N, C-alpha and C positions, 0 to 999 in steps of 0.2 A: 472509050474509057473515061474521057473528060466529062461526058454526060452522066455517067454513073456516079462519079465523085460529086458533081453538082447536085444530083438528085439525092444522094445520101446526106450531104451537108444540109440541103434545104429541108429534108424530112426531119433531121435531127433538130434543126432550129425550130421547126414547127411544133414538135413535141415538147421541147424545152420551154418554149414561150407559153404553151398551154398549162404548164405546171408552175403554179405560183406558191410561194411560201406564205402561210397565214400565221400571224401572231395575234391571237384573239385578245379580248379585253380582260383577260384574267390578271390576277395580281402579279404574277411572275412574267407576264407578257407572252406566255405560251398558251396554245390552245389545248383545252381538255375536253374530249368528247364524252368522257364517262360521267361527268356531272353536268346536268342541264340546269341553268338558272331559270326560275319560274318566269322571269321577265324577259328572257332572251327571245326575241322575235323569230329566231331561226328554228325554234322548237315548236312553232305553230304553223298551221297550213290551212288552206281553204277547204271547206267541207265539200263533200261530193254532191250536196243538195243544191249547189249553185248559188247560194246566197253569200253575202260577204262576211258572215260570222267566222271568227277564227276558232279553230279546233286544235286541241293539244295533240301533237303527233307522238306516238309511242307512249300513250298513257298506260296505266296499269289496270285497266278495266277488266282484264282477263287474268290478273295476278292470283286471285283466289280460285282454286280449282273447283269445278262443278262436275257432277256426273256427266258422262258423255254418251250414255246409252239409254234409249227408251225402248221398253219391251212391249210387245203386242200379244193379243190373244190369238189362238189358232184361227187362221183364215180370215182375220179381221185387219182392218186398216184404220179403225177409229182410235183416237188418242184416249188413253185412260185418264181419268180425273187426277190420279196420283201424280201425273207428270205436268200438270198445269203450272205449279210453282217453278219447276225446272225450266220449262219453256219461257216463262215470264222472266226468270233470271237471265237467260241467254238474250232475250229480247232487250232487257234493260241494258245489258253490256253492249250489245250491238247498236242500240240507239245512242249510247254515250260515246261510242267511237264509230263514226260512220265510215271510216276507212277499213274497218275490220270486216272480214267475210267468213262465212261458214259453209261447209259442204255437208249435206245431209245424205248419208249412205244407207239406203234401204236394203234389208236382208230378209230372207225367208228360210224356213226349214226345208228339209229335203223332200217332203211330201208334195206331190203335185208335179206337173210337167215343168220343164225348164222355162218355157215361155210364160206359163202362168205365174211362176215364182218371180220372174223378172218384173212382170206387171204388178204383182202384189208388193214387192219391194219398192217399186215406184209409187204406188198408192200410199204406202206407209210414209215414205219420205215427203210426199206432197202434203200429207196430213199434218206433219210437223211444220212444214213450210207455211201452210195456211195459218196455223196457230201463231207462228212468229209474225206473220204479216198482220194478223189481227191485233197483235201487241205493238204495232207501229214500226216494225223493222222494214227497211227499204228492200224492195224485190231484188235490186242489184247486189245486195249483200249475201244472198242465199243462192247456192247451187244445189241441185239434187242429182243423185246417181243411184241406180239400182244394180245390185250385184246378185239379186235373187238368192239361189242356194249355193252360189259359187265360192263364197268366202265364209265358211262356217266358223263360229266361235268355239263350238264344242263338236267333236266328232262322236258320232254314236247314233243309234236308231232307237232311242228311248225318249220318254217325255221330258226328262231333265235336259237332254241335249236339244230337243226341239224348242223348248222354252228359251234357251239361251240364244238360239239362232233366229228367232222372230224378233227383229230389232231394227232400230234406226240408230246409227252412230253419228254423233255431232262432232265434226272435225273443224277446229278453228284454223283457218288458213293464215291470217295475219291480224 
């Protein structure tokens, strides 16, 4: 029983010693996490590229919403010219914030075998990935996944539904 009390007291002391109170440099002497000072070094971090340049953490590079879906033609995985500006906008934001990542989710309509549609969704996601890489985005900022026909946006067996399901969705992770 004596060992149990000693273990409990030492564990309590360990946890309490790890918790320190911080009174930041604010005018009232208290810390405020909701507003970051532009000169506050705690709001900067090292970039993932390995150099010593400082990068703003938590910037608002993704504050303005962008379209998140790129549509494809039937049985095609080449990127349409109309999406060049969208891919460039995402690339610009990812280049501005090297800590941000995106997941490219490839999809296909229900026509074709399950295996073929998984491959087609992957080729579509890889096409968007290549376009982002050509715009200077680091490969470690992009992941791809193919859902094939398994996650349709529109249910139905008509051309309108097929068009909505032939897509790549861009999901911003952080």
